[in-house]
C-alpha positions as CSV (number, residue, x, y, z in Angstrom):
1,M,74.5,32.5,109.1
2,S,78.1,31.4,108.6
3,E,81.1,32.7,110.5
4,K,82.4,34.3,107.3
5,N,79.1,36.2,106.6
6,H,79.0,37.3,110.2
7,R,82.5,38.8,110.0
8,A,81.7,40.5,106.8
9,K,78.6,42.2,108.4
10,V,80.6,43.3,111.4
11,L,83.4,44.7,109.3
12,K,80.8,46.7,107.2
13,I,79.3,48.1,110.4
14,V,82.7,49.0,111.8
15,F,83.7,50.6,108.5
16,C,80.5,52.7,108.4
17,I,81.0,53.9,112.0
18,F,84.6,54.8,111.1
19,I,83.5,56.8,108.1
20,V,80.8,58.6,110.1
21,L,83.3,59.5,112.9
22,L,85.9,60.5,110.3
23,F,83.6,63.0,108.6
24,Q,81.7,64.1,111.7
25,D,83.1,67.6,111.6
26,A,82.3,68.0,107.9
27,L,78.8,66.8,108.5
28,A,78.2,69.0,111.5
29,Q,76.9,72.6,111.0
30,N,79.4,75.2,112.0
31,Q,77.8,78.0,114.1
32,I,78.5,81.6,113.2
33,S,78.2,84.1,115.9
34,F,77.6,87.8,115.4
35,R,78.3,90.6,117.8
36,Q,76.6,94.0,117.4
37,L,78.9,97.0,117.4
38,S,77.5,100.4,118.2
39,V,78.3,103.8,119.7
40,K,78.4,102.0,123.1
41,E,81.5,100.1,121.9
42,G,83.0,103.3,120.4
43,L,81.7,103.4,116.9
44,S,81.3,107.0,115.7
45,Q,77.7,106.5,114.5
46,N,75.3,103.5,114.6
47,S,74.6,103.7,110.9
48,A,77.3,102.2,108.6
49,I,77.8,103.1,105.0
50,A,80.4,100.5,104.1
51,I,82.3,97.7,105.9
52,T,85.5,96.0,104.9
53,Q,88.4,94.0,106.4
54,D,92.0,94.6,105.5
55,S,94.8,92.0,105.1
56,T,96.0,92.5,108.7
57,G,92.5,91.8,110.1
58,Y,91.3,95.3,111.0
59,L,87.6,96.0,110.4
60,W,87.0,99.3,108.7
61,I,83.6,100.9,109.0
62,A,82.6,104.0,107.1
63,T,79.9,106.2,108.7
64,Q,78.6,109.7,108.1
65,D,81.0,110.9,110.8
66,G,84.1,109.4,109.2
67,L,86.1,106.2,109.1
68,N,86.2,103.7,112.1
69,K,89.1,101.2,112.5
70,Y,88.2,98.2,114.8
71,D,90.8,95.9,116.1
72,G,88.5,93.4,117.7
73,K,88.5,95.2,121.1
74,K,88.4,99.0,120.5
75,F,87.7,101.6,117.8
76,K,90.0,104.3,116.5
77,V,87.9,107.0,114.8
78,F,89.1,109.2,111.9
79,L,86.5,112.0,111.8
80,Y,85.6,113.8,108.6
81,N,83.2,116.6,107.6
82,F,81.6,115.3,104.4
83,V,80.6,117.8,101.8
84,D,77.5,117.7,99.6
85,I,77.9,114.6,97.5
86,T,76.2,116.3,94.6
87,T,79.2,118.6,94.1
88,A,82.6,117.6,92.7
89,R,84.4,118.4,96.0
90,L,86.1,115.6,98.0
91,L,86.2,114.9,101.7
92,K,87.4,117.7,103.9
93,P,89.2,116.4,107.0
94,R,88.4,118.0,110.4
95,Q,91.4,119.9,111.7
96,G,93.3,117.8,114.3
97,V,90.4,115.5,115.1
98,C,91.1,111.8,115.9
99,R,89.6,109.9,118.8
């Protein structure tokens, strides 16, 4: 093997290693972690009807007891008495209730 061929092989190997290292993060699987939120953490009820996140990062969780706002550390609960959904009436807020 000539000196020129040897250099070309070494350069190809170095280039391949460089490419692998460059894209290592893209090739690696990102792990997603989940944390369970329940009444132990302050959620008004363990059963959620709907979940969404607003533009400021708060997580809003609707339950049969009302609306729960989660800031990543604690809940603020807005309690509501729901009426029969088969009627045309809307939500009736509980008087002065907010945890």
